[in-house]
C-alpha positions as CSV (number, residue, x, y, z in Angstrom):
1,X,-32.7,-29.1,-25.7
2,X,-29.6,-28.3,-23.8
3,X,-30.1,-26.1,-20.7
4,X,-26.5,-25.1,-19.9
5,X,-25.4,-23.6,-23.3
6,X,-28.7,-21.6,-23.6
7,X,-28.3,-20.3,-20.1
8,X,-24.7,-19.5,-20.8
9,X,-25.6,-17.6,-24.0
10,X,-28.3,-15.6,-22.2
11,X,-25.9,-14.6,-19.4
12,X,-23.2,-13.7,-21.9
13,X,-25.5,-11.5,-23.9
14,X,-26.8,-9.8,-20.7
15,X,-23.2,-9.2,-19.7
16,X,-22.4,-7.8,-23.0
17,X,-25.4,-5.4,-22.8
18,X,-24.1,-4.1,-19.4
19,X,-20.6,-3.6,-20.8
20,X,-22.2,-1.6,-23.7
21,X,-24.1,0.5,-21.2
22,X,-20.8,1.2,-19.3
23,X,-19.2,2.4,-22.6
24,X,-22.2,4.6,-23.3
25,X,-22.0,5.9,-19.7
26,X,-18.3,6.8,-20.1
27,X,-19.2,8.9,-23.2
28,X,-22.4,10.5,-21.8
29,X,-21.5,11.5,-18.2
30,X,-20.4,15.1,-17.6
31,X,-17.3,14.7,-15.3
32,X,-14.6,12.3,-14.2
33,X,-16.4,11.2,-11.0
34,X,-19.6,10.2,-12.6
35,X,-17.7,8.5,-15.5
36,X,-15.8,6.4,-13.0
37,X,-19.0,5.4,-11.3
38,X,-20.8,4.5,-14.5
39,X,-18.0,2.6,-15.9
40,X,-17.1,0.6,-12.8
41,X,-20.5,-0.5,-11.8
42,X,-21.7,-1.6,-15.2
43,X,-18.5,-3.1,-16.3
44,X,-18.1,-5.1,-13.1
45,X,-21.6,-6.5,-13.4
46,X,-21.1,-7.1,-17.2
47,X,-17.8,-8.9,-16.8
48,X,-19.2,-11.1,-14.0
49,X,-22.2,-12.0,-16.2
50,X,-20.0,-12.8,-19.1
51,X,-17.8,-15.0,-17.0
52,X,-20.8,-16.8,-15.5
53,X,-22.1,-17.4,-19.0
54,X,-18.8,-18.9,-19.9
55,X,-19.0,-21.2,-16.8
56,X,-22.3,-22.5,-18.1
57,X,-21.0,-23.1,-21.6
58,X,-17.7,-24.6,-20.5
59,X,-18.2,-26.4,-17.2
60,X,-14.6,-27.6,-17.0
61,X,-13.5,-24.0,-16.6
62,X,-15.8,-23.2,-13.7
63,X,-13.1,-23.0,-11.0
64,X,-10.9,-20.7,-13.0
65,X,-13.8,-18.5,-13.9
66,X,-14.9,-18.3,-10.3
67,X,-11.5,-17.1,-9.4
68,X,-11.7,-14.5,-12.2
69,X,-15.0,-13.4,-10.9
70,X,-13.7,-12.9,-7.4
71,X,-10.7,-11.0,-8.7
72,X,-12.9,-8.7,-10.8
73,X,-15.4,-8.1,-7.9
74,X,-12.5,-7.1,-5.6
75,X,-10.2,-5.1,-7.8
76,X,-12.7,-3.1,-10.0
77,X,-14.3,-1.1,-7.1
78,X,-11.0,-0.7,-5.3
79,X,-9.3,0.7,-8.4
80,X,-12.1,3.1,-9.2
81,X,-12.1,4.3,-5.6
82,X,-8.3,5.0,-5.8
83,X,-8.7,6.8,-9.1
84,X,-11.5,9.0,-7.7
85,X,-9.6,9.8,-4.6
86,X,-6.5,10.7,-6.5
87,X,-8.6,12.9,-8.8
88,X,-10.2,14.7,-5.8
89,X,-6.8,15.3,-4.1
90,X,-5.3,16.7,-7.3
91,X,-8.2,19.2,-7.6
92,X,-10.2,17.7,-10.4
93,X,-13.3,19.9,-10.6
94,X,-16.9,18.6,-10.3
95,X,-19.6,19.2,-12.8
96,X,-21.9,22.0,-11.4
97,X,-24.8,19.6,-11.2
98,X,-22.8,17.0,-9.2
99,X,-23.9,16.8,-5.6
100,X,-21.7,15.5,-2.8
101,X,-18.6,17.6,-3.1
102,X,-18.9,18.7,0.5
103,X,-17.7,15.3,1.4
104,X,-14.5,15.7,-0.7
105,X,-12.6,18.1,1.6
106,X,-8.9,17.6,2.0
107,X,-7.9,15.2,4.7
108,X,-5.9,17.2,7.3
109,X,-4.5,14.0,8.9
110,X,-2.7,12.9,5.8
111,X,0.9,14.2,5.4
112,X,1.5,16.2,2.3
113,X,3.9,15.3,-0.5
114,X,6.5,17.6,0.9
115,X,6.3,16.4,4.5
116,X,8.1,13.3,5.7
117,X,5.9,11.0,7.8
């Protein structure tokens, strides 16, 4: 019995399940902000698990896959934060059941688009 391919297959299937849950979350969530949160967290974990599974199945690719994991772990949360911040600044409304909008007040220290810094 081979340990590495079986472990890789289990990790890949688990990652695929998380990616599926992210897709379902994108459809089911009520507003942009909760969709960003659901999609980012689950898809980041799912992608990392799939890449780890591939590292077990193809050990020669491990270094490249670790670099990809680091890239995904850094860029996915940053990009979702930037998208949510841009949506908040452009006035995207919250769902009535969403809590936390008191933290989304405009930042008075930032120059507006018409002002030159």
